[in-house]
C-alpha positions in Angstrom: -84.9 46.7 52.7 -87.0 49.5 54.3 -85.4 51.6 57.0 -87.3 52.2 60.2 -88.9 55.6 60.5 -89.6 56.9 64.0 -91.9 59.6 65.2 -90.6 62.0 67.8 -92.3 60.2 70.7 -90.6 56.9 69.8 -87.2 58.6 69.3 -87.6 60.3 72.7 -88.7 57.0 74.4 -85.7 55.1 73.0 -83.3 57.9 73.9 -84.7 58.2 77.4 -85.8 61.8 76.8 -88.9 63.8 76.6 -90.2 64.8 73.2 -89.7 68.4 74.2 -86.0 67.7 74.7 -85.7 66.3 71.2 -87.5 69.4 69.8 -85.1 71.6 71.8 -82.0 69.7 70.5 -83.5 70.1 67.0 -84.0 73.9 67.5 -80.3 74.0 68.7 -79.2 72.3 65.5 -78.0 69.1 67.2 -80.4 66.6 65.7 -82.4 66.8 62.5 -85.5 64.9 61.4 -85.2 63.2 58.0 -88.4 64.8 56.9 -91.9 65.7 58.0 -94.8 63.6 57.2 -98.3 65.0 57.7 -96.8 67.8 59.8 -95.0 65.3 62.0 -91.3 64.9 62.4 -89.9 61.6 61.1 -86.5 60.4 62.2 -84.2 57.5 61.2 -82.8 55.2 63.9 -79.5 57.1 63.8 -81.3 60.0 65.6 -81.5 57.8 68.7 -77.7 57.2 68.5 -77.1 60.9 68.0 -79.2 61.7 71.1 -77.2 59.1 73.1 -74.0 60.8 72.1 -75.5 64.2 73.1 -76.6 62.7 76.5 -73.1 61.2 77.1 -71.4 64.5 76.3 -73.8 66.4 78.6 -73.1 63.9 81.4 -69.3 64.5 80.8 -69.9 68.2 81.4 -69.9 69.5 77.8 -72.2 72.5 77.0 -74.6 72.4 74.1 -72.3 74.8 72.2 -69.3 72.4 72.8 -71.5 69.5 71.6 -72.4 71.4 68.5 -68.8 72.0 67.9 -68.1 68.3 68.2 -70.9 67.5 65.7 -70.5 70.3 63.2 -67.7 72.6 64.2 -64.8 70.8 62.4 -64.1 70.1 58.8 -65.2 66.7 57.7 -61.6 65.4 57.3 -61.0 65.8 61.1 -61.8 62.4 62.8 -64.1 62.4 65.7 -61.3 61.1 67.9 -59.3 64.3 67.3 -62.4 66.4 68.0 -63.0 64.6 71.3 -59.3 64.9 72.2 -59.3 68.7 71.7 -62.6 69.2 73.5 -61.6 66.9 76.4 -58.3 68.7 76.9 -60.1 72.0 77.1 -62.7 70.6 79.5 -59.9 69.0 81.7 -58.1 72.4 81.9 -61.4 74.0 82.9 -61.9 71.3 85.6 -58.4 71.8 86.9 -59.1 75.6 87.3 -62.4 74.9 89.0 -60.7 72.4 91.3 -58.2 75.1 92.3 -61.0 77.5 92.9 -62.8 74.9 95.1 -59.7 74.3 97.2 -59.3 78.1 97.7 -62.9 78.4 98.7 -62.6 75.4 101.1 -59.6 77.0 102.8 -61.4 80.3 103.2 -64.5 78.6 104.6 -62.4 76.7 107.1 -60.7 79.9 108.1 -63.9 81.8 108.6 -65.5 78.9 110.5 -62.9 79.6 113.2 -63.6 83.3 113.2 -63.3 84.8 116.7 -64.2 88.4 115.8 -66.8 90.3 117.8 -68.0 92.6 114.9 -67.8 93.0 111.2 -65.2 95.9 111.4 -62.8 93.7 113.5 -63.3 90.9 111.0 -62.7 93.2 108.0 -59.4 94.5 109.7 -58.3 91.0 110.3 -58.9 89.9 106.7 -57.4 93.1 105.3 -54.2 92.7 107.4 -54.1 89.0 106.7 -54.1 88.3 110.5 -57.3 86.4 110.3 -56.6 82.7 110.6 
């Protein structure tokens, strides 16, 4: 049974991407054409699935370097579930740190929105002495 061979435009269409994105992911080592035919990239249908996984990971907040680690940064005997677990734990810790930073920023913005200072020097003294609300 012959397997379906897809040119880059069809792979991109099926994956909901532009061909330039597929080429970019190829340059970054995330997807590889099976071969070139007449100077054109030819992909198997698994390329569409690989691109779906890449899109999912990007939507979950993973960087391309983290996605590359998922795909090729582990020995072959490490199951993908363990890879996801490790990467997700690190990403969740990163989100927790960002959440704390956001809350700190929110409190500071609420504080300065109630500023009653007349000039920058008065405001700087209030902040330095922690008397600013």
